Phi, psi and omega in degrees: 000149170238137176243125174245132174277109177274315179212139183222011183280137187269133175079322177199158178301142176259178179295336180239013182199142165291177173284186196302130172191130185223131180260118179249125184238139176199131177053037176080359178268139182239120180243130172265125167263111183067153180213071185286172187298133180091351190283333185294324177298309182295326181304325185293348175283339190242344181203149174296135190300332184256013179263006179274136186262334179194156177233137170243128176256116183295322178197177196253024166282148192304324186285002177238352189218347196291332180285002169296327175300314176294325180291327177298315176305310187296323183277330181283323186247027179298145173308132181086004175111168183299147176276158182299152178297144172235154178290139171235118180253133181201181179294166176308134176092005184301315182300319180291315183297323179287325175296318182295323181298325178262005182074023180270154168297151183298329177240119005271357181063229175258011190289345180278348176252329187233140175263095190280135173232153186260126179281144174217154173306141182130188185244134179213157174275142169228104189062224180277004187264143171261116184244126174250133183244146175219148179284131182263174184260089189214151183304334177241163178305122183219153185234139166261161187233144165235118185243126183237141174201128174053038172087003179249151186225129169246127173252137181230121185286340196052212179265132179195151161272184177305137177199141174296339178298325175295321177299325178291317179296323187277343192301119180070012179293148176287328179219130170255116174262103192234134178294148181211065186287330189249148163268159176293109178201156182291158174078021181286144177298147177268149170061041178230303184218174177255158166272166176296324178295319179293323177299320181294320180296321174295320183293320179295312183297327182271356180054050179281158183287322175205153178244128177240124181272135184219185184056050187274107181294129191302331182279354178278154174279110186291327178292331174290323176300317182294318179295318182293325177289323184293340176286349183236357182214128186257359181273188177299129187222135179207172178258139171295147174210143178306125182098347178291144182234134175236118176262124178256146175099000000 
């Protein structure tokens, strides 16, 4: 598998990265995990805009899904006519929410461009990938991912506060892509996001091969996030950045 960071900025796009979007490739299949605001532009540096085979939206906050609206325009009004439908998986109500975001009628909404499917906890195939989903601890329905192919495993936390479900997804993963929205400081909201130190604790408990911190809120000091994570995880540790590529296997 290959993982390319398209966007890793938390909550809103930053000066050097769009919001959340990650490209997973295996056997010629291209899956997008999330498509947050600003991501469609950066995506075109790393993949053909019409070469995406499926999209998974972890949840329906704008920084994880809003550029599906732009992608609908690109596929619907492409030169030469509309592009074939591709699967888009998301929480219940994704098709309606995306139609509303663009001001479309509920029917057909975006269904002529996208074949919407509903995510639920459990394991399913998506192309050649084996994808396991678990419900995360977030104010809206949100899913974390465990993606397996040819003996390699990528775990993705999406947005979450502390939850045992993340420990299950991360266990033994070759790479844990984990949100680190907060720095260690008093008065943090509960059940919304993780600190970098908490991300490190999940990586250590899960004995993961490497930890990549993502969902990095632009106003935070990224080097401080890295230092705080390093206090709790002794393995290979790095910050996500738009354009970084990780080859597994």
